[in-house]
N, C-alpha and C positions, 0 to 999 in steps of 0.2 A: 760917174754914179753907176751903181749896179741896176741894170734895167729890168731884171727879172722881178716881177711882183709876186711874191709867194702867196699873197692873199687871193690871187686869181687862179694859181695852179701850184699845188704842193709838189714836193719832190716825187719822182716817179715811184720810188719804193713806197712812200707814204700813200700815194694814190692806190697802189696795188693792195696795200694793207688796210684800206679804208674800212672794209667789213670787220676786220679784227678790231680796229679802233672803235668802231661803233659798238661792237659787242662789249669791249672793255668799259666804255662809258655808259652803257645801258644799265649796269648794275649800280645801285645807289651807294653801297659801301665802297666799291672801287672808285666811284666818282669822288667821294669825299676824300679818300686816301690820296688820290692824285692831286686834288686841289691843295690839300694841306702840304703835300710833299713839294709841289710847285712853289708854295709860299716860302718854304725853307730854302729852296734852291735860289729863288730870286733874291731873297734877303741876303744870303751869303754872298751871292755875286755882287750885290750892291755894296757890301762892305769892302770886298776886294777892289772894286773899281774906285771906290772912295780912296783907298790906299794908293792906287795908281795916280789919282789926281794929286796926292801929296808929294809923290816922288818924281813926277815928270818935270823936266826942265822947260817944256814948251808951254807958254802961257795959254795959247788957244786950246791945246789938248787938255790943259788943266780945267778950263771952263766946260769943255765938252764932257770930260770924264765926270765932273761934278754933276752936270745935268743928267748924265747917264745913270750915275749912282742913285740920284734922287728918283728917277723913273723906276729903277729896279726895286728900290725899297717900297715905292708906291705899289708896284705890282705884287710884292709880297703881302702887303696889307689887303689888296683887293682879293687875292686868292684866299687868304686866311679868313677874311670877312665872309666870302661866299661859302667856304667850307663850313664856317661856324653857323651861317644861316641855314644851310642844309641840315646840319646836326640838330639845330634848334627845332626845325620843322619835323624832323624825324623823332625827336624827343617828345614833342607834343602828341604826335600820332601814337607813339609807343605807350605813353602814359594812358591815353584814352583806351587803347586796346589791351593794356595790362602786360605789355612786353618790356624787355630790357631796352632803355632808350637808345643806347649807342652800341648795341651788340654787333661785334665784328668790325668796329671802326677804330679800335685802339691803336693799331700800328699804322701810322700814316704813310709809311713807305714800304710796306712789306709785300705789296702785290705789284708786279710788273715794273720794269725799269722806267725811270723818268727821262726827260729830255737830256741830251748831251749839251747842256747849256749852263754856263757858269765858268768860274776860273779855278776849279778844283785841280785842273791839270797844270797850272802855271804857278810859279812863285813870282808874284808881282814885283817884289823888290829886286829880283835878279834878272828880270827880262827888260830888254830895250823896248821903246815904244813901238818899233816896227813889228817885233814879234807879238806884242800884246795886241796891236791893232789887227794883225792878220788873224790871230786866234779869235778875237772878239767878232770880227766880220763873219768868219765861218760859223761861229756859234750862234750869232744872232740870225744869220740866214737860215740855219737849220731849225732854230726855234720858231722863226716866223712861218716857215713852211709847215712845221708840225702844228702850230697854233691855228693855222688856217684850216687844217684837217679837223682839229678838235672843235673849232667853231662850227663847222658844218655838221658834225655828228652829234652835237648836243642841241639840235634844233628843237627838241622837245622841252628844253629848259631855257626859256628866254633870258632870265637873269644871268645864268652861267655863260650863255652865248654872248651877252653884252660885255661881260668881263673879258672874254677872249677877244672880242672886237676892239675894245679899248686898248688892250695890251698889244694887240697885233699892230696897230698904228705906230706905237712907240718902237716895236721891234724892227719895223721896216725903216724907220728913221735911224735907229742904231746901226742897222746893217749898212745903210747908205753913207752915214757920216764916217764910219770906220774905214770904209773903202776909199772915200775921198781923202781922208787925212793920211792914210797909208800911202796913197799915190803922191800926196804933197810932200811928206817928209822923206820918202824913199822913191823918187820918180823913176830911177833906173833899175831898181831891184824889187819893186813891190810885187810883180808877178811871181818871181822866185820865192819871195816870202810867203805868198799864199800857197804855193805848191808845197813848200816845206811844212807849212802848218797843216795842210791836208794830209801829207804823209805821216806827220806826227800823230794826228787824230786817228788815222787808220791803224797805225801801229798800236796805239793805246787801246783802241777797240779790240784789236786782235788779241792783245794781252788779256783783256777782260774776258773775252770769249774763251780763250784757251784756259784761263783760270777756272771759269765756270765748268768747262768740259772736264778739266782735271778733277774738279770736285765731284762731278757726277760719276766719273770712272772710279775714283777712289772709294766713293760710297758703295758702288756696285761690287768692287773687289772685297771690301770689308764685309758686306752683306753675305757674299758667297762664302767667305771664310767662316763667318759666324754660323751659317746654316749647313755647310758641307764639311769644311776642314775641322772645325771644333768638334762636331759630333764624332768624327773618326778618332780624334784623340781621346774622347770620353770612352768610346767603345774599346780602344786598345787598353786604356787604364783599367777599365772594369774587367777585361779579359785577364790582364796581369794580376789583378787583385784576387781573382778566383784561384790562382795558382799558389797564393801565399797561405801559409798555415795560420790558423787562428792562435792568438795568444803570443807569448814571448818566444823567441827563437834563440837558442844558445849561440853565443859568439865564440868561435873556435880560433885560437891563435897558437901557432907552433904545435898543432896537434892536440892542444889541451883546451878545454872549455874555460872561458874566463868567468870568474865569479861575478854574479850580477851586482854585488855590492862594491866591486872594485871601481875606483875612479878612472881606470884605464880600460 
């Protein structure tokens, strides 16, 4: 069993970024967006794990995957219900104050990245149970660590804190059972599976970060071209235009002016 209990101490990086997490969750609109985005991620993950239960040849894993999928779908409903309750409360206050009820909350996932939690990086049908369990263990461990931080930074919102508290207990169970089952079905290579899954996750994070940095750089280059290079072309074009004579200019061919009515 994995002995580290993430509800007692989050990952080192998450603990260092606790003030940032607290700032993110302190804003009402960002809080609603995060909850609704979590609902989508948990629901999608539940569907993928349900598919894993259908294709696995191991009877015990089939039952555990099924229970896991049910938990994930339940988590999606909890997050969605809590986000909806916050929106409903916001709507009531906005109506009384004459403001737009859900101003700024339309895009549920447009602000800050969500957890690295779910099966979007794996093709369930093409992966053996060993790879799936290693990926699930690391994902659930990361999610449990992050949810422990979120539970602490929303102490001003007891209902939202209770949602994280309930989900956190399930995430710890998922983290532990995936580790135990990985060691059961792959007793000699499970540590290597975990290391390969870690490297795979790190590589995919690097690719995401590199793509984001590339997007920022390309945006900067295009902006410089628009405000620096393009005005130079405009200046040269206007300078050349001032040298041109107004009206029609005769076309000379073989020393003779071509008639303007000629098709050639």
